[in-house]
C-alpha positions as CSV (number, residue, x, y, z in Angstrom):
1,T,5.0,-38.3,19.5
2,K,4.6,-41.8,20.6
3,E,1.4,-42.3,18.1
4,F,3.8,-41.5,15.4
5,Q,6.9,-44.1,16.6
6,S,4.8,-46.8,17.0
7,R,2.7,-45.7,13.6
8,R,7.0,-45.5,12.1
9,S,8.5,-48.5,14.0
10,A,5.5,-50.7,12.3
11,Y,6.1,-49.3,8.7
12,Y,9.4,-50.8,9.5
13,W,9.0,-53.6,10.7
14,L,6.6,-54.2,7.5
15,C,9.2,-53.3,5.1
16,N,11.9,-55.4,7.6
17,S,9.0,-58.6,6.7
18,L,9.1,-58.1,3.3
19,D,13.1,-58.4,2.5
20,V,12.3,-54.4,1.7
21,Y,12.8,-50.3,2.4
22,C,10.4,-48.0,1.7
23,P,11.5,-44.5,1.5
24,V,8.8,-42.2,1.0
25,Q,9.1,-38.7,-1.0
26,W,6.5,-36.3,-1.8
27,E,8.0,-33.5,-4.9
28,Y,5.3,-30.6,-5.7
29,G,6.2,-28.2,-8.6
30,R,7.9,-24.7,-7.3
31,L,5.6,-21.8,-7.8
32,N,7.4,-19.3,-10.1
33,M,5.8,-15.4,-10.3
34,N,6.5,-12.6,-12.6
35,Y,8.0,-9.9,-12.6
36,T,10.5,-11.3,-9.4
37,V,12.4,-14.8,-8.8
38,V,12.3,-16.5,-6.0
39,S,15.0,-18.7,-6.3
40,K,17.3,-18.4,-3.3
41,R,21.1,-18.5,-5.6
42,K,19.3,-16.1,-7.9
43,I,18.2,-13.6,-4.5
44,Q,21.2,-14.5,-2.6
45,K,22.5,-12.1,-6.0
46,L,20.2,-9.4,-5.6
47,I,21.0,-9.3,-2.2
48,E,25.2,-8.9,-2.7
49,N,24.9,-7.5,-5.8
50,K,22.6,-4.4,-3.2
51,I,20.4,-4.1,-5.5
52,V,17.3,-5.5,-3.1
53,R,18.1,-5.1,1.1
54,D,18.3,-8.2,2.4
55,W,15.9,-11.1,2.5
56,D,12.7,-9.1,3.6
57,D,13.2,-6.4,1.2
58,P,9.9,-5.7,0.7
59,R,10.5,-6.2,-3.2
60,L,10.8,-9.6,-2.8
61,F,8.4,-12.0,-2.5
62,T,10.2,-14.6,0.1
63,L,7.8,-14.7,3.6
64,T,10.3,-12.6,5.5
65,A,9.5,-9.7,2.5
66,L,5.6,-10.2,1.9
67,R,5.0,-10.2,6.4
68,R,7.3,-6.6,6.2
69,R,4.9,-5.7,2.9
70,G,2.1,-6.2,5.0
71,F,0.6,-9.7,3.7
72,P,-1.2,-11.2,6.7
73,P,-1.1,-14.3,7.0
74,E,-5.0,-15.6,5.5
75,A,-4.4,-13.8,2.5
76,I,-1.1,-15.5,1.4
77,N,-2.8,-19.3,3.0
78,N,-6.3,-17.9,0.9
79,F,-4.1,-17.7,-2.5
80,C,-2.6,-20.6,-2.3
81,A,-5.6,-22.9,-1.1
82,R,-7.2,-20.6,-4.4
83,M,-3.7,-22.5,-6.3
84,G,-4.1,-25.8,-4.9
85,V,-0.8,-28.4,-5.1
86,T,0.2,-29.9,-8.9
87,G,3.3,-31.4,-9.9
88,A,4.0,-29.1,-12.2
89,Q,5.5,-26.0,-12.4
90,A,3.8,-22.8,-12.1
91,I,3.8,-19.5,-13.2
92,V,1.8,-16.3,-11.4
93,D,1.0,-12.9,-12.3
94,P,1.2,-11.2,-8.6
95,Q,-1.6,-9.6,-9.0
96,M,-3.5,-13.0,-8.0
97,L,-1.6,-13.1,-4.6
98,E,-2.8,-9.2,-3.9
99,S,-5.7,-9.4,-5.0
100,E,-6.1,-11.7,-2.0
101,V,-3.9,-9.3,0.2
102,R,-6.6,-6.7,-0.9
103,N,-9.7,-8.7,0.1
104,V,-8.6,-9.0,3.8
105,L,-6.6,-5.7,3.8
106,N,-9.7,-3.9,2.9
107,E,-11.8,-5.5,6.4
108,T,-9.5,-4.9,8.8
109,A,-6.7,-1.8,8.0
110,P,-8.5,1.7,9.2
111,R,-8.7,4.2,6.7
112,T,-7.1,7.5,8.1
113,M,-5.6,10.1,5.3
114,V,-2.0,10.5,4.1
115,V,-0.6,13.7,2.0
116,L,2.3,12.5,-0.3
117,E,3.1,15.3,-1.9
118,P,1.9,18.7,0.1
119,L,1.0,21.7,-1.4
120,K,0.0,24.4,1.6
121,V,-3.4,25.1,2.3
122,R,-4.1,29.0,4.0
123,I,-8.4,29.7,5.1
124,L,-8.6,32.9,5.7
125,N,-11.7,33.3,6.8
126,Y,-11.2,30.4,9.4
127,S,-12.0,32.6,12.4
128,E,-15.8,34.0,11.1
129,L,-16.9,29.9,10.7
130,S,-18.7,27.8,12.8
131,W,-17.5,24.7,12.7
132,S,-16.4,21.7,14.2
133,R,-12.5,22.0,14.9
134,D,-11.9,18.0,15.7
135,I,-13.6,16.0,13.6
136,Q,-14.8,12.3,14.3
137,V,-13.9,10.4,11.8
138,A,-14.6,6.5,11.3
139,N,-11.7,3.8,10.6
140,F,-13.8,2.4,9.0
141,P,-16.7,3.9,6.3
142,N,-18.5,0.8,5.9
143,A,-18.6,0.0,9.5
144,P,-19.0,2.9,11.7
145,Q,-18.8,0.0,14.8
146,K,-15.4,-1.3,15.0
147,G,-14.3,2.5,16.3
148,H,-12.7,6.4,15.1
149,H,-10.7,8.2,15.7
150,I,-10.2,12.5,15.9
151,I,-9.2,14.6,13.1
152,H,-7.9,18.2,13.9
153,L,-9.3,21.3,11.7
154,D,-6.6,23.8,12.0
155,D,-6.3,27.4,9.7
156,V,-3.3,25.9,7.2
157,I,-4.5,22.5,5.6
158,Y,-1.9,20.2,3.3
159,I,-3.4,19.0,0.1
160,E,-2.2,16.7,-2.6
161,R,-0.3,18.8,-4.6
162,N,-2.4,17.3,-8.1
163,D,-4.7,18.0,-6.5
164,Y,-5.1,21.5,-7.6
165,K,-4.1,22.5,-11.4
166,D,-4.0,26.6,-12.5
167,K,-4.6,25.5,-15.6
168,P,-7.0,22.0,-15.2
169,D,-7.9,19.7,-18.5
170,E,-11.9,19.5,-19.6
171,G,-13.3,17.3,-17.0
172,Y,-10.6,17.8,-14.3
173,R,-12.8,17.4,-10.8
174,R,-10.5,18.7,-8.7
175,L,-9.3,22.2,-7.2
176,S,-9.1,24.6,-9.9
177,P,-8.7,28.9,-9.6
178,K,-13.0,28.3,-11.2
179,Q,-13.9,25.4,-9.5
180,N,-14.2,24.7,-5.6
181,V,-14.0,21.9,-3.8
182,G,-15.1,19.8,-0.9
183,L,-12.5,18.6,2.8
184,R,-13.8,15.3,3.5
185,Y,-15.4,14.4,6.6
186,A,-14.5,18.4,7.5
187,G,-18.8,19.3,5.7
188,V,-16.2,22.8,3.8
189,I,-15.4,23.3,0.6
190,I,-12.4,25.6,0.0
191,K,-11.9,28.3,-2.7
192,V,-9.2,29.7,-4.5
193,S,-8.5,33.8,-3.4
194,K,-4.8,33.1,-4.3
195,E,-1.1,31.9,-5.3
196,I,1.7,32.0,-3.6
197,T,4.3,31.4,-6.1
198,K,8.4,31.3,-5.6
199,D,10.5,30.6,-8.9
200,G,7.4,29.7,-10.9
201,N,6.0,26.9,-8.3
202,I,2.9,28.0,-6.6
203,I,4.6,26.8,-2.9
204,E,0.7,27.4,-1.0
205,L,-3.2,28.3,-1.9
206,E,-4.8,30.8,0.0
207,V,-8.5,30.2,0.1
208,T,-11.7,30.6,1.7
209,A,-14.3,28.5,3.0
210,E,-18.0,27.5,3.4
211,L,-20.1,25.2,5.0
212,V,-21.5,22.3,2.3
213,R,-25.4,23.1,1.5
214,P,-27.3,21.0,-0.8
215,E,-27.3,23.9,-3.4
216,N,-23.6,23.9,-3.0
217,R,-22.1,20.7,-3.3
218,P,-19.1,20.3,-4.9
219,K,-18.5,17.5,-7.7
220,A,-15.6,17.1,-5.7
221,F,-13.5,15.5,-2.1
222,I,-10.4,15.8,-1.8
223,H,-8.6,14.4,1.2
224,W,-6.0,16.5,3.2
225,V,-4.3,16.5,6.5
226,S,-4.3,19.3,9.5
227,D,-1.4,19.9,12.2
228,P,0.0,16.7,10.6
229,T,2.6,14.5,11.7
230,Q,5.9,14.2,9.0
231,I,6.2,10.2,7.9
232,E,8.4,8.4,5.8
233,I,6.8,6.4,3.1
234,R,8.3,4.1,0.6
235,L,6.6,3.2,-2.9
236,Y,7.3,0.1,-4.4
237,E,6.4,-1.5,-7.7
238,R,7.4,-4.6,-10.0
239,L,11.1,-5.6,-8.9
240,F,11.5,-6.2,-12.5
241,M,10.5,-4.6,-15.9
242,H,10.3,-7.2,-18.2
243,K,7.4,-11.0,-17.0
244,N,10.1,-13.4,-16.9
245,P,13.2,-11.5,-16.4
246,E,15.1,-15.3,-16.1
247,D,14.1,-15.5,-20.2
248,A,17.4,-15.5,-22.4
249,T,15.4,-14.8,-25.4
250,V,14.2,-11.3,-23.8
251,V,16.4,-10.2,-20.9
252,K,19.9,-11.3,-23.2
253,D,22.5,-10.0,-20.4
254,G,20.7,-11.5,-17.2
255,Y,18.3,-11.1,-14.7
256,L,20.5,-8.5,-13.0
257,S,20.9,-6.2,-16.6
258,D,17.3,-6.1,-15.7
259,I,16.1,-4.3,-13.0
260,N,13.6,-1.4,-12.8
261,P,15.4,1.7,-11.9
262,N,11.9,3.1,-10.6
263,S,11.3,-0.2,-8.0
264,L,11.6,1.8,-4.3
265,A,10.7,6.0,-4.0
266,V,11.0,7.7,-0.7
267,V,9.4,10.7,-0.1
268,Q,8.6,12.7,3.1
269,G,4.5,13.1,3.6
270,L,2.1,14.0,5.6
271,S,-0.3,12.5,8.3
272,D,-2.8,13.0,10.9
273,K,-1.7,12.0,14.1
274,S,-3.6,9.0,14.6
275,L,-1.0,7.2,12.7
276,K,1.5,8.3,16.0
277,V,0.1,5.0,17.7
278,S,0.8,2.6,15.7
279,T,2.9,-0.8,15.8
280,N,4.8,-2.7,14.3
281,F,3.3,-4.1,10.9
282,Q,0.3,-2.7,11.8
283,C,-1.2,-2.1,8.3
284,F,-3.9,1.1,7.1
285,Q,-5.7,1.7,3.5
286,F,-4.1,5.8,3.1
287,E,-7.3,7.1,1.5
288,R,-7.6,7.6,-2.5
289,I,-3.6,5.9,-2.5
290,G,-4.1,2.0,-1.7
291,F,-2.6,-0.7,1.6
292,F,0.1,0.2,3.3
293,A,2.2,-1.0,7.0
294,V,4.6,0.1,9.4
């Protein structure tokens, strides 16, 4: 700008009049993260060795990686403001950044139901019950004025496989042959009638259903999907196994030997059809699971 140019001219005029040159330089300490590396040279090594996909791999902490992972810009800004500016090098745990992300997404990411490991459930008396087949669900249960989406309840639904146990432990609160459970938002209780197995594994449950009443209210409600859309879900863990993979006293063979083999898992899950109208980088909260980005 003209203002900047005039100030710069005045600055150099002052330096020349004093017969001295005064370059101005600011240096700040690098912010390091536990369980990762932030050195560009070391990240490049990870890419060259095909440990991560590219600079935008969500297991990294580059800005493009954080964007792809669904971290909102305001959450990153809040984290930076919380950390402050210092000339000394600092190291923090990723949970500090993730807590800021959760604070923002909790207010901006709509809820939806998704099943990661589906178990098929057939409702035998579906046609006998007088219930609503199309259910209106708020995108934010605590703020229904922010909008809603419609989910469909059919005679076949899918629940999480770990929401059913044929031999439950003491204190187990979900579905079992001797314990009923409610379906979230549907106002319905299901009771197991029969297990269908193949090669010793349970592949389907046959259940009966009834409406929830004060006298039969179940101990727990579980999420479910019906008439679903198949989606690919990527689950990320820490990229390295040790807190400081660059510490030669702990990781003697170097940071490339400390890669967590379970840092990425890809599963084929099921969601309700509301996800079909989502856009790139849009974030959702999968109920009882966590936050995810398209």
